[in-house]
C-alpha positions as a LaTeX table, in Angstrom:
\begin{tabular}{lrrr}
\hline
Residue & $x$ (\AA) & $y$ (\AA) & $z$ (\AA) \\
\hline
Met1 & 8.49 & 16.45 & $-4.22$ \\
Ser2 & 10.59 & 17.14 & $-1.22$ \\
Leu3 & 9.99 & 14.73 & 1.82 \\
Glu4 & 11.37 & 16.33 & 4.10 \\
Leu5 & 13.99 & 14.18 & 5.40 \\
Asp6 & 16.58 & 15.90 & 5.89 \\
Gly7 & 18.31 & 15.71 & 10.02 \\
Leu8 & 16.26 & 11.21 & 9.58 \\
Arg9 & 18.28 & 8.98 & 12.09 \\
Ala10 & 18.14 & 5.63 & 9.86 \\
Val11 & 19.47 & 2.27 & 10.39 \\
Val12 & 19.53 & 0.56 & 6.82 \\
Thr13 & 21.13 & $-3.44$ & 7.17 \\
Ala14 & 22.95 & $-4.53$ & 4.81 \\
Gly15 & 23.36 & $-1.56$ & 3.15 \\
Gly16 & 26.29 & $-2.06$ & 1.29 \\
Ala17 & 25.05 & $-3.37$ & $-2.07$ \\
Gly18 & 21.73 & $-4.21$ & $-3.64$ \\
Ile19 & 18.31 & $-2.78$ & $-2.70$ \\
Gly20 & 20.41 & $-1.95$ & 0.24 \\
Arg21 & 22.99 & 0.32 & $-1.33$ \\
Ala22 & 20.26 & 2.12 & $-2.81$ \\
Ile23 & 18.03 & 2.99 & $-0.03$ \\
Val24 & 20.64 & 4.34 & 1.98 \\
Glu25 & 22.19 & 6.24 & $-1.09$ \\
Arg26 & 18.21 & 7.51 & $-1.67$ \\
Leu27 & 17.81 & 8.68 & 1.94 \\
Val28 & 21.18 & 9.77 & 1.93 \\
Ala29 & 20.86 & 12.28 & $-0.98$ \\
Asp30 & 17.51 & 12.99 & 0.49 \\
Gly31 & 19.74 & 14.46 & 4.20 \\
Ala32 & 19.39 & 11.72 & 6.63 \\
Arg33 & 21.63 & 10.16 & 8.56 \\
Val34 & 22.22 & 6.37 & 8.22 \\
Ala35 & 23.88 & 3.89 & 9.99 \\
Thr36 & 24.34 & 0.47 & 7.93 \\
Cys37 & 25.73 & $-3.10$ & 8.09 \\
Asp38 & 27.26 & $-5.79$ & 5.70 \\
Ile39 & 28.85 & $-8.80$ & 6.62 \\
Asp40 & 31.23 & $-8.21$ & 3.71 \\
Ala41 & 34.07 & $-5.66$ & 3.92 \\
Gly42 & 34.51 & $-4.90$ & 0.61 \\
Ser43 & 31.18 & $-3.23$ & 0.07 \\
Val44 & 30.74 & $-1.89$ & 3.71 \\
Asn45 & 33.89 & 0.34 & 2.86 \\
Ser46 & 32.89 & 1.48 & $-0.24$ \\
Ile47 & 29.36 & 2.95 & 0.72 \\
Gly48 & 31.03 & 3.53 & 4.23 \\
Ser49 & 32.32 & 6.39 & 1.67 \\
Leu50 & 29.59 & 8.19 & 1.43 \\
Asp51 & 28.50 & 10.95 & 3.59 \\
Gly52 & 26.27 & 11.19 & 6.05 \\
Val53 & 26.94 & 7.35 & 6.15 \\
Glu54 & 28.43 & 5.37 & 9.30 \\
Ala55 & 28.89 & 1.63 & 7.87 \\
His56 & 29.83 & $-1.33$ & 10.45 \\
Val57 & 31.07 & $-4.91$ & 9.65 \\
Ala58 & 28.36 & $-6.95$ & 10.89 \\
Asp59 & 26.17 & $-10.06$ & 10.21 \\
Val60 & 22.69 & $-10.30$ & 11.59 \\
Thr61 & 22.30 & $-13.79$ & 12.16 \\
Ser62 & 25.15 & $-12.84$ & 14.94 \\
Thr63 & 23.21 & $-11.67$ & 18.00 \\
Arg64 & 26.24 & $-10.15$ & 19.50 \\
Ser65 & 27.19 & $-8.47$ & 17.01 \\
Ile66 & 23.16 & $-6.90$ & 15.59 \\
Asp67 & 24.26 & $-5.60$ & 19.81 \\
Asp68 & 27.14 & $-3.93$ & 18.75 \\
Phe69 & 25.98 & $-2.61$ & 15.65 \\
Met70 & 22.88 & $-1.17$ & 16.83 \\
Thr71 & 24.32 & 0.14 & 20.07 \\
Ser72 & 27.07 & 2.20 & 18.26 \\
Ala73 & 24.77 & 3.54 & 15.89 \\
Ile74 & 22.53 & 4.50 & 19.33 \\
Ala75 & 25.45 & 5.85 & 20.83 \\
Thr76 & 26.35 & 7.91 & 17.23 \\
Phe77 & 23.33 & 9.25 & 16.61 \\
Gly78 & 21.32 & 9.52 & 19.73 \\
Gly79 & 18.08 & 7.44 & 19.05 \\
Ile80 & 16.33 & 6.01 & 15.51 \\
Asp81 & 13.95 & 7.32 & 13.53 \\
Leu82 & 13.89 & 4.77 & 11.02 \\
Leu83 & 14.82 & 1.09 & 11.34 \\
Val84 & 15.19 & $-0.95$ & 7.35 \\
Asn85 & 15.54 & $-4.72$ & 7.72 \\
Asn86 & 16.37 & $-5.48$ & 4.67 \\
Ala87 & 19.14 & $-8.17$ & 4.75 \\
Gly88 & 18.35 & $-11.58$ & 3.67 \\
Val89 & 19.56 & $-14.95$ & 1.95 \\
Thr90 & 17.84 & $-17.26$ & $-0.91$ \\
Gly91 & 17.43 & $-19.63$ & 1.11 \\
Pro92 & 17.86 & $-23.35$ & $-0.28$ \\
Ala93 & 16.54 & $-24.37$ & $-3.43$ \\
Gly94 & 14.72 & $-27.77$ & $-4.18$ \\
Arg95 & 11.34 & $-29.43$ & $-3.42$ \\
Val96 & 10.34 & $-29.76$ & $-0.02$ \\
Glu97 & 11.48 & $-33.37$ & 0.95 \\
Thr98 & 15.17 & $-32.96$ & $-0.76$ \\
Leu99 & 15.60 & $-29.82$ & 1.96 \\
Asp100 & 17.95 & $-29.88$ & 4.63 \\
Pro101 & 16.10 & $-28.95$ & 8.13 \\
Glu102 & 19.21 & $-26.90$ & 9.33 \\
Glu103 & 19.88 & $-24.86$ & 5.93 \\
Val104 & 15.73 & $-23.81$ & 6.70 \\
Thr105 & 16.68 & $-23.02$ & 10.33 \\
Ala106 & 18.90 & $-20.62$ & 8.71 \\
Cys107 & 17.20 & $-18.74$ & 6.28 \\
Leu108 & 14.17 & $-17.96$ & 8.44 \\
Asp109 & 17.21 & $-16.68$ & 10.68 \\
Ala110 & 18.75 & $-14.44$ & 8.86 \\
Asn111 & 15.80 & $-13.65$ & 7.16 \\
Leu112 & 13.10 & $-13.18$ & 9.33 \\
Thr113 & 14.96 & $-13.44$ & 13.50 \\
Ser114 & 17.27 & $-11.15$ & 12.38 \\
Met115 & 14.62 & $-7.92$ & 12.42 \\
Val116 & 13.71 & $-8.58$ & 15.87 \\
Arg117 & 17.21 & $-8.79$ & 16.84 \\
Thr118 & 17.96 & $-4.78$ & 15.46 \\
Ala119 & 14.02 & $-3.84$ & 16.45 \\
Arg120 & 14.71 & $-5.14$ & 20.27 \\
His121 & 16.79 & $-1.76$ & 20.09 \\
Ala122 & 14.68 & 0.21 & 18.50 \\
Val123 & 10.72 & $-0.24$ & 19.14 \\
Pro124 & 11.95 & 1.03 & 22.61 \\
Leu125 & 13.90 & 4.23 & 21.81 \\
Met126 & 10.68 & 5.20 & 19.17 \\
Val127 & 8.15 & 4.22 & 21.30 \\
Ser128 & 9.63 & 7.04 & 24.10 \\
Ala129 & 10.32 & 9.73 & 21.38 \\
Arg130 & 6.78 & 9.12 & 20.51 \\
Arg131 & 7.82 & 8.48 & 16.51 \\
Gly132 & 9.24 & 6.26 & 14.17 \\
Ser133 & 9.01 & 4.43 & 11.32 \\
Ile134 & 10.14 & 0.85 & 10.78 \\
Val135 & 10.10 & $-0.88$ & 7.26 \\
Asn136 & 10.85 & $-4.54$ & 7.31 \\
Ile137 & 12.02 & $-5.59$ & 3.36 \\
Ser138 & 9.53 & $-8.71$ & 2.91 \\
Ser139 & 9.42 & $-9.74$ & $-1.37$ \\
Thr140 & 6.69 & $-11.08$ & $-3.91$ \\
Ala141 & 7.46 & $-14.13$ & $-2.59$ \\
Gly142 & 5.93 & $-13.57$ & 0.86 \\
Leu143 & 2.22 & $-13.33$ & $-1.28$ \\
His144 & 2.17 & $-16.71$ & $-2.83$ \\
Gly145 & 3.59 & $-19.98$ & $-2.56$ \\
Phe146 & 6.94 & $-20.58$ & $-4.04$ \\
Pro147 & 7.83 & $-23.51$ & $-5.79$ \\
Tyr148 & 11.68 & $-25.34$ & $-5.03$ \\
Arg149 & 11.96 & $-22.43$ & $-2.97$ \\
Ser150 & 9.68 & $-23.07$ & 0.13 \\
Ala151 & 11.82 & $-22.07$ & 2.87 \\
Tyr152 & 12.31 & $-18.90$ & 1.88 \\
Ala153 & 8.90 & $-18.45$ & 0.75 \\
Ala154 & 7.85 & $-19.51$ & 4.16 \\
Ala155 & 10.27 & $-16.75$ & 6.30 \\
Lys156 & 8.94 & $-13.80$ & 3.47 \\
Trp157 & 5.90 & $-14.97$ & 4.13 \\
Ala158 & 6.56 & $-14.15$ & 8.09 \\
Val159 & 8.03 & $-10.68$ & 7.63 \\
Ile160 & 4.55 & $-9.64$ & 7.10 \\
Gly161 & 2.93 & $-11.05$ & 10.19 \\
Leu162 & 6.02 & $-9.81$ & 12.22 \\
Thr163 & 5.23 & $-6.63$ & 10.94 \\
Lys164 & 1.70 & $-6.13$ & 10.85 \\
Thr165 & 2.13 & $-7.01$ & 15.04 \\
Ile166 & 4.40 & $-4.66$ & 15.06 \\
Ala167 & 2.20 & $-1.91$ & 14.18 \\
Met168 & $-0.78$ & $-3.20$ & 16.47 \\
Glu169 & 1.86 & $-3.32$ & 19.45 \\
Val170 & 3.60 & 0.55 & 18.60 \\
Gly171 & 1.15 & 2.45 & 16.40 \\
Glu172 & $-0.70$ & 4.10 & 19.92 \\
Ala173 & 2.11 & 5.50 & 20.73 \\
Gly174 & 2.65 & 6.46 & 16.80 \\
Val175 & 5.20 & 4.54 & 15.21 \\
Arg176 & 4.14 & 3.08 & 12.34 \\
Ala177 & 5.14 & $-0.73$ & 10.50 \\
Asn178 & 5.00 & $-1.69$ & 7.28 \\
Val179 & 6.41 & $-3.95$ & 4.29 \\
Val180 & 7.99 & $-3.42$ & 1.00 \\
Cys181 & 7.65 & $-6.38$ & $-1.44$ \\
Pro182 & 10.25 & $-6.17$ & $-4.00$ \\
Gly183 & 9.66 & $-8.15$ & $-7.67$ \\
Ser184 & 12.27 & $-9.41$ & $-9.22$ \\
Ile185 & 14.97 & $-7.21$ & $-8.85$ \\
Ser186 & 17.45 & $-6.90$ & $-11.58$ \\
Gly187 & 21.56 & $-7.01$ & $-10.40$ \\
Pro188 & 23.19 & $-10.08$ & $-9.33$ \\
Arg189 & 21.16 & $-11.66$ & $-6.23$ \\
Met190 & 18.38 & $-12.45$ & $-9.26$ \\
Asp191 & 21.02 & $-14.21$ & $-11.29$ \\
Arg192 & 22.05 & $-16.39$ & $-8.35$ \\
Val193 & 18.37 & $-16.96$ & $-7.60$ \\
Ile194 & 17.80 & $-17.82$ & $-11.11$ \\
Arg195 & 21.10 & $-20.54$ & $-11.36$ \\
Leu196 & 19.42 & $-22.21$ & $-7.94$ \\
Glu197 & 16.20 & $-22.56$ & $-9.70$ \\
Ala198 & 17.88 & $-23.54$ & $-12.72$ \\
Glu199 & 19.73 & $-26.34$ & $-11.00$ \\
Ala200 & 16.39 & $-27.44$ & $-8.74$ \\
Ser201 & 13.79 & $-27.86$ & $-11.96$ \\
Gly202 & 16.16 & $-28.90$ & $-14.67$ \\
Arg203 & 15.78 & $-26.11$ & $-16.77$ \\
Thr204 & 17.74 & $-23.43$ & $-18.38$ \\
Glu205 & 18.40 & $-20.21$ & $-16.93$ \\
Asp206 & 17.46 & $-18.73$ & $-19.72$ \\
Asp207 & 13.95 & $-20.64$ & $-19.71$ \\
Ile208 & 13.77 & $-19.43$ & $-16.02$ \\
Arg209 & 14.18 & $-16.17$ & $-16.61$ \\
Arg210 & 11.97 & $-15.80$ & $-18.81$ \\
Gly211 & 9.63 & $-17.34$ & $-16.79$ \\
Phe212 & 10.25 & $-15.50$ & $-13.57$ \\
Glu213 & 9.44 & $-11.97$ & $-16.79$ \\
Arg214 & 5.95 & $-13.98$ & $-17.37$ \\
Gln215 & 5.35 & $-13.94$ & $-13.73$ \\
Val216 & 4.27 & $-10.24$ & $-13.86$ \\
Ser217 & 1.93 & $-7.91$ & $-15.53$ \\
Met218 & 3.89 & $-5.80$ & $-16.50$ \\
Arg219 & 6.28 & $-8.51$ & $-18.06$ \\
Thr220 & 9.54 & $-6.51$ & $-16.04$ \\
Phe221 & 12.20 & $-6.78$ & $-13.44$ \\
Ile222 & 12.25 & $-3.98$ & $-10.91$ \\
Asp223 & 15.36 & $-1.83$ & $-10.28$ \\
Ala224 & 16.31 & $-0.93$ & $-7.00$ \\
Arg225 & 15.61 & 2.84 & $-6.57$ \\
Glu226 & 12.47 & 2.02 & $-6.81$ \\
Ile227 & 12.17 & $-0.20$ & $-4.03$ \\
Ala228 & 14.71 & 3.05 & $-2.51$ \\
Asp229 & 12.07 & 5.40 & $-3.75$ \\
Thr230 & 8.96 & 3.84 & $-1.35$ \\
Val231 & 10.71 & 3.52 & 1.81 \\
Ala232 & 11.88 & 7.03 & 1.35 \\
Phe233 & 8.55 & 7.51 & 1.33 \\
Leu234 & 6.86 & 5.70 & 4.20 \\
Ala235 & 9.63 & 7.18 & 5.79 \\
Ser236 & 8.62 & 10.42 & 5.46 \\
Pro237 & 5.85 & 13.33 & 7.27 \\
Arg238 & 3.56 & 12.44 & 3.65 \\
Ala239 & 3.18 & 8.95 & 5.12 \\
Ser240 & 2.35 & 9.50 & 8.57 \\
Lys241 & $-1.08$ & 7.48 & 8.99 \\
Ile242 & 0.35 & 4.76 & 6.80 \\
Ser243 & 0.78 & 1.58 & 9.14 \\
Gly244 & 0.74 & $-2.27$ & 9.42 \\
Gln245 & 0.29 & $-1.90$ & 5.72 \\
Val246 & 2.20 & $-3.93$ & 2.87 \\
Ile247 & 3.74 & $-1.79$ & $-0.30$ \\
Ser248 & 4.35 & $-4.63$ & $-2.94$ \\
Val249 & 7.11 & $-2.63$ & $-6.09$ \\
Asp250 & 6.41 & $-6.05$ & $-8.49$ \\
Gly251 & 4.92 & $-4.45$ & $-11.66$ \\
Asn252 & 1.99 & $-6.66$ & $-10.53$ \\
Thr253 & 3.09 & $-10.24$ & $-9.73$ \\
Glu254 & 0.71 & $-13.02$ & $-10.77$ \\
Thr255 & 2.17 & $-16.45$ & $-9.82$ \\
Met256 & 5.77 & $-17.39$ & $-8.50$ \\
Arg257 & 5.97 & $-20.28$ & $-11.07$ \\
Thr258 & 8.28 & $-19.68$ & $-13.78$ \\
Asp259 & 6.87 & $-22.61$ & $-16.05$ \\
\hline
\end{tabular}
């Protein structure tokens, strides 16, 4: 099925690896032009080698850094048709009474406030053009409580509230905003999450990993390319009336408990 993305001007944060890289690769394969950023210079060099990709080193927790990145992308493309806010961090792990408030604030900044930093550039252009799509990446942790990961869960719940509000603010201009909630994605980032939870709970990493599989009705981890497929669809004309929605790609998460 053609998604008709030829010439689409897309901005994707944290596109150097994992879900972000899968999204960039899918969009480019469908004919889009993509500007992406990542904090890791090696990842930026790697993804920037792809045809159709403009890659920049940028820190989503720095307003100046994101202002520079977004200004460059807009100057290159002359506008933005799609904004994918993918950047995020795992945040601190532990019972809520053990958390450092500054680490909680940093988690909220990277996972939530970063989306405001990009949207403040993209939204006016989309509203003026009377078209555009924003896809914010949350998590199934944004739909459930998540023991030992309260800062992360709080940030991802907030992403949903932010996105639904943006959808209300820009809908009359024909601009859409949606949330994608990935389940547990296979790869190095999930390995770190498992390690952190094992350390916080005193259980083994193997036990935690089996627990994550038991959370899901389909008893499976998710491939990052499945998230990319969903983002590409939401960016396409075939999703022209889908806005303000929360779409989980997770095999049906029943609980975030791993015990």
